ROLUM-609439 format. One record per residue (C-alpha): x, y, z; residue in one letter; chain; residue number from 1. Coordinates in steps of 0.25 Angstrom, whole numbers, m for minus. Example, Ala and Ser with C-alpha at 12.3 -4.5 7.8 and 13.67 -1.06 7.14 Angstrom:
2
+-------+-------+-------+------+-------+------+
|     x |     y |     z | resn | chain | resi |
+-------+-------+-------+------+-------+------+
|    49 |   m18 |    31 |    a |     A |    1 |
|    55 |    m4 |    29 |    s |     A |    2 |
+-------+-------+-------+------+-------+------+
***
This chain:
168
+-------+-------+-------+------+-------+------+
|     x |     y |     z | resn | chain | resi |
+-------+-------+-------+------+-------+------+
|   576 |   535 |   539 |    x |     A |    1 |
|   570 |   524 |   531 |    x |     A |    2 |
|   555 |   520 |   530 |    x |     A |    3 |
|   551 |   506 |   532 |    x |     A |    4 |
|   545 |   498 |   521 |    x |     A |    5 |
|   530 |   496 |   522 |    x |     A |    6 |
|   525 |   483 |   528 |    x |     A |    7 |
|   523 |   472 |   519 |    x |     A |    8 |
|   508 |   472 |   520 |    x |     A |    9 |
|   507 |   487 |   519 |    x |     A |   10 |
|   498 |   491 |   506 |    x |     A |   11 |
|   507 |   497 |   496 |    x |     A |   12 |
|   502 |   504 |   483 |    x |     A |   13 |
|   495 |   496 |   473 |    x |     A |   14 |
|   504 |   489 |   462 |    x |     A |   15 |
|   493 |   491 |   452 |    x |     A |   16 |
|   498 |   504 |   446 |    x |     A |   17 |
|   512 |   499 |   445 |    x |     A |   18 |
|   508 |   486 |   438 |    x |     A |   19 |
|   499 |   494 |   428 |    x |     A |   20 |
|   511 |   504 |   425 |    x |     A |   21 |
|   520 |   492 |   423 |    x |     A |   22 |
|   511 |   485 |   414 |    x |     A |   23 |
|   508 |   498 |   406 |    x |     A |   24 |
|   523 |   499 |   405 |    x |     A |   25 |
|   525 |   485 |   400 |    x |     A |   26 |
|   514 |   487 |   390 |    x |     A |   27 |
|   520 |   500 |   385 |    x |     A |   28 |
|   534 |   494 |   384 |    x |     A |   29 |
|   530 |   482 |   376 |    x |     A |   30 |
|   521 |   490 |   366 |    x |     A |   31 |
|   508 |   485 |   372 |    x |     A |   32 |
|   496 |   493 |   375 |    x |     A |   33 |
|   492 |   493 |   390 |    x |     A |   34 |
|   477 |   492 |   393 |    x |     A |   35 |
|   471 |   493 |   407 |    x |     A |   36 |
|   458 |   487 |   411 |    x |     A |   37 |
|   451 |   496 |   421 |    x |     A |   38 |
|   440 |   493 |   431 |    x |     A |   39 |
|   430 |   505 |   430 |    x |     A |   40 |
|   423 |   511 |   441 |    x |     A |   41 |
|   420 |   526 |   445 |    x |     A |   42 |
|   434 |   529 |   448 |    x |     A |   43 |
|   439 |   526 |   434 |    x |     A |   44 |
|   439 |   537 |   423 |    x |     A |   45 |
|   437 |   530 |   410 |    x |     A |   46 |
|   427 |   532 |   398 |    x |     A |   47 |
|   415 |   524 |   404 |    x |     A |   48 |
|   410 |   520 |   390 |    x |     A |   49 |
|   422 |   511 |   389 |    x |     A |   50 |
|   420 |   504 |   402 |    x |     A |   51 |
|   414 |   490 |   402 |    x |     A |   52 |
|   411 |   481 |   414 |    x |     A |   53 |
|   418 |   491 |   423 |    x |     A |   54 |
|   431 |   490 |   415 |    x |     A |   55 |
|   439 |   498 |   404 |    x |     A |   56 |
|   451 |   494 |   396 |    x |     A |   57 |
|   461 |   506 |   393 |    x |     A |   58 |
|   473 |   507 |   384 |    x |     A |   59 |
|   483 |   514 |   393 |    x |     A |   60 |
|   494 |   514 |   383 |    x |     A |   61 |
|   501 |   527 |   380 |    x |     A |   62 |
|   496 |   528 |   366 |    x |     A |   63 |
|   481 |   527 |   371 |    x |     A |   64 |
|   483 |   537 |   383 |    x |     A |   65 |
|   487 |   551 |   386 |    x |     A |   66 |
|   493 |   555 |   400 |    x |     A |   67 |
|   493 |   540 |   405 |    x |     A |   68 |
|   496 |   540 |   420 |    x |     A |   69 |
|   498 |   526 |   427 |    x |     A |   70 |
|   497 |   531 |   441 |    x |     A |   71 |
|   496 |   523 |   454 |    x |     A |   72 |
|   482 |   527 |   456 |    x |     A |   73 |
|   476 |   530 |   442 |    x |     A |   74 |
|   479 |   528 |   428 |    x |     A |   75 |
|   476 |   541 |   420 |    x |     A |   76 |
|   476 |   544 |   405 |    x |     A |   77 |
|   468 |   550 |   394 |    x |     A |   78 |
|   463 |   541 |   382 |    x |     A |   79 |
|   454 |   542 |   370 |    x |     A |   80 |
|   441 |   535 |   370 |    x |     A |   81 |
|   433 |   537 |   358 |    x |     A |   82 |
|   442 |   548 |   354 |    x |     A |   83 |
|   440 |   556 |   366 |    x |     A |   84 |
|   451 |   558 |   377 |    x |     A |   85 |
|   447 |   553 |   391 |    x |     A |   86 |
|   454 |   554 |   404 |    x |     A |   87 |
|   456 |   540 |   410 |    x |     A |   88 |
|   458 |   538 |   425 |    x |     A |   89 |
|   459 |   524 |   431 |    x |     A |   90 |
|   462 |   520 |   445 |    x |     A |   91 |
|   474 |   511 |   445 |    x |     A |   92 |
|   466 |   501 |   454 |    x |     A |   93 |
|   455 |   500 |   443 |    x |     A |   94 |
|   465 |   494 |   432 |    x |     A |   95 |
|   462 |   479 |   432 |    x |     A |   96 |
|   472 |   476 |   421 |    x |     A |   97 |
|   483 |   481 |   412 |    x |     A |   98 |
|   487 |   474 |   400 |    x |     A |   99 |
|   493 |   475 |   386 |    x |     A |  100 |
|   483 |   475 |   375 |    x |     A |  101 |
|   491 |   467 |   365 |    x |     A |  102 |
|   494 |   455 |   374 |    x |     A |  103 |
|   486 |   456 |   386 |    x |     A |  104 |
|   497 |   455 |   396 |    x |     A |  105 |
|   494 |   463 |   408 |    x |     A |  106 |
|   490 |   463 |   423 |    x |     A |  107 |
|   476 |   463 |   430 |    x |     A |  108 |
|   472 |   469 |   443 |    x |     A |  109 |
|   461 |   467 |   452 |    x |     A |  110 |
|   448 |   474 |   449 |    x |     A |  111 |
|   446 |   485 |   460 |    x |     A |  112 |
|   436 |   480 |   471 |    x |     A |  113 |
|   422 |   487 |   473 |    x |     A |  114 |
|   427 |   492 |   486 |    x |     A |  115 |
|   438 |   500 |   480 |    x |     A |  116 |
|   430 |   505 |   468 |    x |     A |  117 |
|   417 |   507 |   475 |    x |     A |  118 |
|   410 |   501 |   464 |    x |     A |  119 |
|   405 |   487 |   461 |    x |     A |  120 |
|   414 |   478 |   453 |    x |     A |  121 |
|   411 |   475 |   439 |    x |     A |  122 |
|   402 |   463 |   435 |    x |     A |  123 |
|   411 |   451 |   430 |    x |     A |  124 |
|   412 |   451 |   415 |    x |     A |  125 |
|   410 |   439 |   406 |    x |     A |  126 |
|   421 |   428 |   405 |    x |     A |  127 |
|   433 |   431 |   395 |    x |     A |  128 |
|   430 |   428 |   380 |    x |     A |  129 |
|   437 |   416 |   375 |    x |     A |  130 |
|   448 |   419 |   365 |    x |     A |  131 |
|   452 |   432 |   371 |    x |     A |  132 |
|   466 |   437 |   373 |    x |     A |  133 |
|   470 |   434 |   388 |    x |     A |  134 |
|   476 |   444 |   396 |    x |     A |  135 |
|   489 |   439 |   403 |    x |     A |  136 |
|   489 |   445 |   417 |    x |     A |  137 |
|   497 |   445 |   429 |    x |     A |  138 |
|   487 |   445 |   441 |    x |     A |  139 |
|   488 |   443 |   456 |    x |     A |  140 |
|   482 |   430 |   461 |    x |     A |  141 |
|   467 |   433 |   465 |    x |     A |  142 |
|   466 |   445 |   456 |    x |     A |  143 |
|   455 |   444 |   446 |    x |     A |  144 |
|   457 |   450 |   432 |    x |     A |  145 |
|   446 |   459 |   427 |    x |     A |  146 |
|   436 |   453 |   418 |    x |     A |  147 |
|   437 |   455 |   403 |    x |     A |  148 |
|   427 |   463 |   395 |    x |     A |  149 |
|   414 |   456 |   391 |    x |     A |  150 |
|   412 |   462 |   377 |    x |     A |  151 |
|   421 |   469 |   366 |    x |     A |  152 |
|   422 |   484 |   369 |    x |     A |  153 |
|   414 |   494 |   360 |    x |     A |  154 |
|   420 |   499 |   347 |    x |     A |  155 |
|   430 |   510 |   350 |    x |     A |  156 |
|   432 |   506 |   365 |    x |     A |  157 |
|   445 |   502 |   371 |    x |     A |  158 |
|   449 |   488 |   369 |    x |     A |  159 |
|   445 |   478 |   380 |    x |     A |  160 |
|   456 |   470 |   387 |    x |     A |  161 |
|   458 |   455 |   384 |    x |     A |  162 |
|   452 |   445 |   393 |    x |     A |  163 |
|   461 |   443 |   406 |    x |     A |  164 |
|   467 |   430 |   409 |    x |     A |  165 |
|   474 |   427 |   422 |    x |     A |  166 |
|   488 |   421 |   421 |    x |     A |  167 |
|   497 |   417 |   433 |    x |     A |  168 |
+-------+-------+-------+------+-------+------+
***
């Protein structure tokens, strides 16, 4: 007995974890450093002292992480912050971008809605700085890329991502 395929309008699993894994593999295969930008709320386990404007940028390369698991629901790993090992747990739906640090190529995803996270959205950030490296993204029409950070990160903090630029 065979099973019928689901109807065309039936919701399937999210493509986000698959795209994140594919972009991570591409970065790794090409010698680039994969970074993720994460929308931070109460469901995200990261060092809060490195969060700015409800966002943190994390190096998810194998050299910077221990026990990296890119799952369908969560991204989990251990990383050092200020010399201390910290456990990181990020719901996949809170990843708003994944990109290569060296050239900015990557993908952006919609920021989780307030209804999904139970918290108000972050206030909008200032406009991108002129002369910044643009991030070349593949986005779905109607998706909004996350805003870039307003200032430079404090000394010793993870590097911020370059300003995002939508290409079509």
